[in-house]
C-alpha positions as CSV (number, residue, x, y, z in Angstrom):
1,M,10.0,-22.8,-20.8
2,T,9.9,-19.9,-23.3
3,L,7.4,-19.9,-26.0
4,P,7.0,-17.6,-29.1
5,P,4.4,-14.9,-28.3
6,D,1.7,-16.3,-30.6
7,V,1.9,-19.8,-29.3
8,R,-0.2,-21.1,-26.5
9,P,0.7,-24.5,-24.9
10,A,-1.8,-27.3,-25.2
11,P,-3.4,-28.2,-21.9
12,E,-1.2,-31.3,-21.5
13,A,1.9,-29.1,-22.0
14,T,0.8,-26.4,-19.6
15,P,3.7,-25.8,-17.1
16,E,3.4,-26.0,-13.4
17,P,2.2,-22.8,-11.8
18,L,5.0,-20.6,-10.6
19,A,5.5,-20.1,-6.9
20,Y,4.3,-16.6,-6.0
21,P,5.0,-14.0,-4.7
22,F,8.5,-13.7,-6.1
23,W,10.2,-13.1,-2.8
24,T,13.2,-10.9,-3.4
25,S,16.5,-10.5,-1.6
26,D,17.0,-7.4,0.6
27,G,16.5,-4.1,-1.2
28,L,14.0,-2.2,-3.2
29,G,14.5,-3.6,-6.7
30,L,11.7,-5.4,-8.5
31,P,12.1,-9.2,-8.1
32,E,13.8,-10.9,-11.0
33,G,10.8,-13.2,-11.6
34,Y,8.8,-10.3,-13.1
35,G,11.4,-9.6,-15.8
36,Q,10.8,-13.1,-17.3
37,L,7.1,-12.4,-17.7
38,R,7.4,-8.8,-19.0
39,D,6.7,-9.5,-22.6
40,G,4.2,-12.4,-22.2
41,P,0.6,-13.0,-21.3
42,P,-0.7,-13.7,-17.8
43,V,0.7,-16.9,-16.2
44,R,-0.6,-19.4,-13.7
45,V,0.8,-19.0,-10.1
46,R,0.4,-20.6,-6.8
47,L,0.5,-18.7,-3.6
48,P,1.3,-20.3,-0.2
49,Y,-2.4,-20.8,0.5
50,G,-5.6,-21.1,-1.5
51,D,-6.5,-21.6,-5.2
52,E,-4.2,-21.3,-8.1
53,A,-4.5,-18.0,-9.9
54,W,-3.6,-16.1,-13.0
55,L,-1.0,-13.4,-12.5
56,A,-1.3,-10.1,-14.5
57,T,1.9,-8.0,-14.7
58,S,1.6,-5.7,-17.7
59,Y,0.3,-2.2,-17.2
60,E,-2.5,-2.8,-19.7
61,D,-3.6,-6.1,-18.1
62,V,-3.4,-4.8,-14.5
63,R,-5.5,-1.8,-15.3
64,A,-8.0,-4.0,-17.0
65,V,-8.4,-6.3,-14.1
66,L,-8.7,-3.4,-11.6
67,S,-11.4,-1.7,-13.5
68,D,-13.4,-4.5,-15.1
69,P,-16.6,-5.3,-13.1
70,R,-16.4,-8.9,-14.3
71,F,-13.6,-9.4,-11.9
72,S,-15.1,-9.6,-8.4
73,L,-13.4,-8.9,-5.1
74,A,-16.5,-9.9,-3.2
75,E,-16.4,-13.4,-4.6
76,A,-13.0,-14.0,-3.0
77,V,-14.6,-13.9,0.5
78,R,-16.7,-16.9,-0.5
79,R,-13.8,-18.9,-2.0
80,D,-10.5,-20.5,-1.0
81,Q,-8.8,-17.3,-2.1
82,P,-5.1,-17.3,-3.1
83,R,-3.2,-15.6,-0.3
84,I,0.1,-15.3,1.5
85,G,-1.1,-16.1,5.1
86,P,-3.2,-18.9,6.5
87,M,-6.3,-16.8,7.2
88,P,-8.5,-15.6,4.3
89,R,-9.5,-12.0,4.0
90,A,-12.7,-11.4,5.8
91,G,-15.7,-9.3,4.7
92,G,-17.0,-6.1,6.2
93,G,-15.0,-3.4,4.5
94,L,-14.6,-1.8,1.1
95,I,-12.0,-4.2,-0.1
96,A,-14.4,-7.1,0.1
97,L,-17.2,-5.5,-1.9
98,D,-18.2,-4.8,-5.5
99,A,-20.6,-2.2,-6.8
100,P,-23.3,-1.3,-5.8
101,H,-22.6,-2.2,-2.2
102,H,-19.1,-0.8,-2.4
103,T,-20.5,2.4,-3.9
104,R,-22.9,2.9,-1.0
105,L,-20.2,2.6,1.7
106,R,-17.5,4.4,-0.2
107,T,-19.8,7.4,-0.6
108,L,-20.0,7.8,3.1
109,L,-16.2,8.1,3.3
110,A,-15.2,9.7,0.0
111,K,-16.2,13.2,0.9
112,E,-14.1,13.1,4.0
113,F,-10.9,12.4,2.0
114,T,-11.2,14.6,-1.1
115,A,-8.3,16.9,-2.1
116,R,-10.4,19.9,-1.0
117,R,-10.8,18.4,2.5
118,M,-7.2,17.3,2.8
119,E,-5.3,20.3,1.5
120,P,-6.2,22.5,4.5
121,L,-4.4,19.8,6.6
122,R,-1.1,20.6,5.0
123,G,-0.2,23.0,7.8
124,R,-1.0,20.4,10.4
125,V,1.1,17.8,8.6
126,R,4.0,20.2,8.5
127,E,3.5,21.0,12.2
128,V,3.6,17.3,13.1
129,A,6.6,16.7,10.9
130,D,8.5,19.7,12.4
131,G,7.7,18.6,15.9
132,L,9.2,15.1,15.2
133,L,12.2,16.7,13.6
134,D,12.6,19.0,16.5
135,R,13.1,16.0,18.7
136,I,15.4,14.3,16.2
137,V,17.6,17.4,16.0
138,A,17.6,18.0,19.7
139,A,18.7,14.4,20.4
140,G,21.4,14.7,17.7
141,P,22.5,12.0,15.3
142,P,22.1,9.2,14.6
143,A,18.3,8.8,14.3
144,D,16.0,6.1,13.0
145,L,13.9,7.6,10.3
146,V,11.4,4.7,10.7
147,E,10.7,4.9,14.4
148,D,11.4,8.6,14.8
149,L,9.5,9.9,11.8
150,A,8.0,7.5,9.2
151,F,5.9,5.7,11.8
152,P,4.6,8.5,14.1
153,L,3.8,11.0,11.4
154,P,1.1,9.2,9.4
155,M,0.0,7.4,12.6
156,T,-0.6,10.6,14.4
157,L,-2.5,12.2,11.5
158,I,-4.9,9.3,10.7
159,C,-5.7,8.9,14.4
160,E,-6.6,12.6,14.7
161,I,-8.8,12.4,11.6
162,V,-10.5,9.3,12.8
163,G,-10.7,10.2,16.4
164,V,-8.6,7.5,18.1
165,P,-7.6,8.3,21.7
166,E,-3.8,8.8,22.1
167,A,-3.7,6.1,24.7
168,D,-5.0,3.5,22.2
169,Q,-2.5,4.2,19.5
170,P,0.0,1.6,20.6
171,G,-2.8,-1.0,20.3
172,L,-3.5,0.1,16.8
173,R,0.2,-0.4,15.9
174,T,0.2,-3.9,17.4
175,W,-2.9,-4.8,15.4
176,A,-1.4,-3.4,12.2
177,D,1.8,-5.3,12.7
178,T,-0.2,-8.5,13.3
179,V,-2.4,-8.3,10.1
180,C,0.4,-7.2,7.9
181,S,3.0,-9.7,8.9
182,G,1.7,-12.6,6.8
183,S,3.2,-15.2,9.1
184,V,1.3,-15.1,12.4
185,T,-0.9,-17.9,13.3
186,P,-4.7,-17.7,13.1
187,E,-4.9,-18.0,16.9
188,V,-2.8,-14.9,17.3
189,V,-4.8,-12.9,14.8
190,R,-8.0,-13.8,16.5
191,R,-6.7,-12.8,19.9
192,H,-5.5,-9.5,18.7
193,A,-8.7,-8.9,16.7
194,Q,-10.8,-9.5,19.7
195,D,-8.8,-6.9,21.6
196,F,-8.7,-4.3,18.9
197,F,-12.3,-4.6,17.8
198,G,-13.3,-4.3,21.4
199,R,-11.4,-1.0,21.6
200,M,-13.1,0.2,18.4
201,N,-16.5,-0.5,19.9
202,D,-15.6,1.6,22.9
203,W,-14.7,4.5,20.6
204,V,-17.9,4.2,18.8
205,E,-20.0,4.2,22.0
206,T,-18.1,7.2,23.3
207,R,-18.8,9.1,20.1
208,R,-22.4,8.1,20.2
209,R,-22.7,9.7,23.6
210,T,-20.3,12.6,22.9
211,P,-20.0,13.6,19.2
212,A,-16.9,15.3,17.9
213,D,-15.4,16.6,14.7
214,D,-13.9,13.2,13.6
215,L,-14.6,10.3,11.3
216,I,-16.0,8.0,14.0
217,T,-18.7,10.6,14.6
218,V,-19.5,10.7,10.9
219,L,-19.8,6.9,10.7
220,V,-21.8,6.6,14.0
221,R,-24.3,9.2,12.7
222,A,-24.6,7.3,9.4
223,A,-25.2,4.0,11.3
224,D,-27.8,5.5,13.5
225,E,-29.6,6.8,10.4
226,G,-29.6,3.4,8.9
227,A,-27.0,4.1,6.2
228,L,-24.7,1.2,7.3
229,T,-24.8,-1.7,9.7
230,A,-22.7,-2.0,12.9
231,D,-20.5,-4.6,11.2
232,E,-20.0,-2.4,8.2
233,L,-19.0,0.5,10.5
234,M,-16.4,-1.6,12.3
235,G,-15.1,-2.9,9.0
236,L,-14.7,0.6,7.5
237,L,-12.9,1.9,10.7
238,N,-10.5,-1.0,10.6
239,E,-9.7,-0.5,6.9
240,V,-9.3,3.3,7.2
241,L,-7.0,3.0,10.2
242,I,-4.7,0.3,8.8
243,G,-4.6,1.7,5.3
244,G,-4.2,5.2,6.7
245,F,-0.7,4.8,8.0
246,V,0.9,1.4,7.2
247,T,1.6,2.1,3.6
248,T,2.7,5.7,4.1
249,T,5.1,4.6,6.9
250,N,6.7,2.1,4.6
251,Q,6.9,4.5,1.7
252,I,8.5,7.3,3.7
253,A,11.4,5.0,4.7
254,N,11.5,3.5,1.2
255,F,11.8,6.9,-0.4
256,F,14.7,7.9,1.7
257,A,16.3,4.5,1.0
258,V,16.1,5.3,-2.7
259,L,17.7,8.7,-2.0
260,L,20.5,7.4,0.2
261,L,21.5,4.0,-1.1
262,P,23.8,3.4,-4.1
263,R,22.3,2.5,-7.4
264,E,23.4,-1.2,-7.2
265,A,21.4,-1.5,-4.0
266,G,18.2,-0.2,-5.5
267,G,18.9,3.5,-4.7
268,G,20.8,6.0,-6.8
269,G,18.9,9.1,-5.8
270,A,21.7,11.1,-4.3
271,E,21.5,13.7,-7.1
272,L,17.7,13.8,-6.6
273,L,18.2,14.5,-2.9
274,T,20.3,17.6,-3.7
275,T,17.7,18.7,-6.2
276,L,14.9,18.4,-3.7
277,R,16.8,20.5,-1.2
278,E,17.6,23.2,-3.7
279,R,14.4,23.1,-5.7
280,P,11.5,22.1,-3.4
281,E,9.0,23.0,-6.0
282,V,9.8,19.7,-7.8
283,I,8.9,17.6,-4.7
284,P,5.3,16.8,-5.9
285,R,6.7,15.4,-9.1
286,A,9.4,13.5,-7.2
287,V,6.7,11.9,-5.0
288,E,4.8,10.6,-8.0
289,E,7.9,9.2,-9.6
290,L,9.0,7.5,-6.4
291,L,5.5,6.1,-5.9
292,R,5.9,4.5,-9.3
293,L,9.5,3.4,-8.8
294,V,9.2,1.7,-5.4
295,P,7.6,-1.8,-5.5
296,L,5.8,-1.4,-2.2
297,L,3.2,-4.2,-2.8
298,N,5.3,-7.0,-4.0
299,G,3.5,-9.5,-1.8
300,L,0.1,-8.0,-1.2
301,T,-2.4,-9.5,-3.7
302,L,-6.1,-9.1,-3.4
303,P,-7.5,-11.8,-5.7
304,R,-10.4,-11.1,-8.0
305,Y,-12.6,-13.9,-9.4
306,A,-13.9,-13.8,-13.0
307,E,-17.7,-13.9,-13.0
308,E,-17.7,-15.0,-16.6
309,D,-15.1,-16.1,-19.2
310,V,-12.8,-13.1,-19.9
311,D,-10.0,-12.7,-22.5
312,L,-7.1,-11.1,-20.6
313,G,-3.9,-10.3,-22.4
314,G,-4.4,-13.2,-24.8
315,V,-5.4,-15.9,-22.3
316,L,-8.8,-17.2,-21.4
317,V,-9.7,-16.6,-17.7
318,R,-12.6,-18.9,-17.2
319,A,-15.5,-18.0,-14.9
320,G,-14.7,-18.9,-11.3
321,E,-10.9,-18.5,-11.8
322,P,-9.0,-15.9,-9.7
323,V,-6.6,-13.3,-10.9
324,V,-4.0,-11.5,-8.9
325,V,-2.2,-8.4,-10.2
326,S,1.2,-6.9,-9.5
327,Q,0.9,-3.1,-9.5
328,A,4.7,-3.0,-8.9
329,A,5.4,-4.9,-12.2
330,A,2.8,-2.7,-14.0
331,N,4.6,0.4,-12.8
332,H,7.8,-1.0,-14.3
333,D,6.3,-2.0,-17.6
334,P,8.7,-0.4,-20.2
335,V,5.8,-0.1,-22.7
336,A,4.1,2.3,-20.4
337,F,7.2,3.7,-18.7
338,P,10.4,3.8,-20.9
339,S,13.6,3.2,-18.8
340,P,11.3,2.1,-15.9
341,D,14.2,1.7,-13.4
342,R,15.3,5.3,-13.7
343,I,14.0,8.3,-11.8
344,V,12.6,10.7,-14.4
345,L,11.0,13.8,-12.8
346,D,9.5,15.0,-16.1
347,R,8.1,11.6,-17.1
348,P,5.3,12.3,-19.5
349,G,1.8,10.9,-19.9
350,T,1.0,7.6,-18.3
351,P,0.0,7.8,-14.6
352,H,1.3,5.2,-12.1
353,I,-1.1,2.8,-10.5
354,S,0.4,2.7,-7.0
355,F,-2.9,3.9,-5.6
356,G,-4.8,1.4,-7.7
357,H,-7.3,2.0,-10.5
358,G,-11.1,1.9,-10.9
359,I,-13.7,2.0,-8.1
360,H,-11.2,0.7,-5.5
361,Y,-8.7,3.6,-6.1
362,C,-7.1,4.4,-2.7
363,L,-9.4,6.4,-0.6
364,G,-6.6,8.1,1.2
365,A,-4.4,9.0,-1.8
366,H,-4.7,12.8,-1.3
367,L,-3.7,12.4,2.4
368,A,-0.8,10.1,1.5
369,R,0.5,12.6,-1.1
370,L,0.3,15.4,1.4
371,E,2.3,13.4,4.0
372,L,5.0,12.2,1.5
373,Q,5.4,15.7,0.0
374,T,5.7,17.4,3.4
375,T,8.1,14.8,4.8
376,L,10.5,15.1,1.8
377,E,10.3,18.9,2.0
378,R,10.9,19.1,5.8
379,V,13.7,16.5,6.0
380,T,15.7,17.9,3.1
381,A,15.4,21.4,4.6
382,R,16.2,20.5,8.2
383,L,18.7,17.6,8.0
384,P,21.5,18.9,5.7
385,G,24.1,16.3,4.6
386,L,21.6,13.4,5.3
387,R,23.3,10.0,4.9
388,L,23.2,6.5,6.2
389,A,24.6,6.0,9.8
390,V,25.4,2.3,9.3
391,P,26.9,0.3,6.5
392,E,24.4,-0.7,3.9
393,K,24.8,-4.4,4.8
394,E,23.5,-3.7,8.3
395,L,20.1,-2.4,7.2
396,R,17.2,-4.7,8.2
397,W,14.6,-5.3,5.5
398,R,11.2,-6.8,5.8
399,S,11.2,-10.3,4.5
400,K,8.1,-12.2,3.1
401,E,5.6,-9.7,4.3
402,F,2.8,-7.8,2.6
403,F,4.9,-4.7,2.2
404,S,8.4,-4.2,1.0
405,G,10.5,-1.9,3.2
406,L,12.9,-1.4,6.1
407,R,12.5,-2.2,9.7
408,S,14.8,0.7,10.6
409,L,16.7,3.4,8.7
410,P,19.6,4.8,10.8
411,V,20.7,8.1,9.5
412,T,23.1,10.9,10.4
413,W,23.4,14.4,9.0
């Protein structure tokens, strides 16, 4: 039902909530469901589990929700939160807290992930990328950019920063796959959680006995000084590890899909691929535009509950009602980004919100940018003539999961 912009339906005429997320077919385009909401106010949606919610999609509304302290992430832990999987999000980490508790814990980590701390790692990121590319080149084409590069690069780096033993890295991947699938049973999640949190506890006790130059030691020291509890320590470690590689893994593959696929399949960046190879100085700008363009978080929605009545985009969100936002839709809002489906390297002004906004802005944004920039630079330099190694129809996409992306990306050069 389409209504003029200044008309609000009477309560008895309110339409049924829309099914959400708007699961899309294979590819990287923004699901069609968002286009129908582009010029309107927030709408009511129902996720597979939990309460009905308001959905904000415009750039202005999404930024407002992400930065307004009247919308609480912590409250979601106490509610039947709208969600994709059967298990609600647990507490213990930053994404389940509001200020001032969030501020206290984030302060412990923020100084470890500043641009000043991350920039000296650029050489190490390049070293890891070149090592992986050495193996790819030595083996010869074809290669899978997901398994051979996009996964091991950020995984290796975040594990080095945190202090995860190499032998335990496969277990981290198993845990990440479990919590990001959106379809595993609660029993499976609990079993894997018991195993993974047991491993984390072993790392903590090892660092308590033998400190090192890593994040676990920083957090253990803070816990021993009373700055955080044991549960908070484990929650922070879990969030940093999962967030430290899963999103970047998906985005590396997604970026190259944009560069290699034809426009009708959500790509159209062949000209950009040539530009990046010939003019590597534009790579930082390309990363920002690709971060805006690629709808990574189509299905990942962390609900926020209104703590009082709030006017949001012309609708009244009453106290106790949840709101979910689509950063992907906001990044394609033509009011903020003219011609939003085009790659524009010199796009002026408005910053994308792929890393969020407000106090929950992505802690690892500087590290992610470093990894994405370095990967684009090294792949374009070392794999000339890069192209798909299989027909487009044979690509395997993630379906109905938290993150949009490819399960594999076979390439040749």
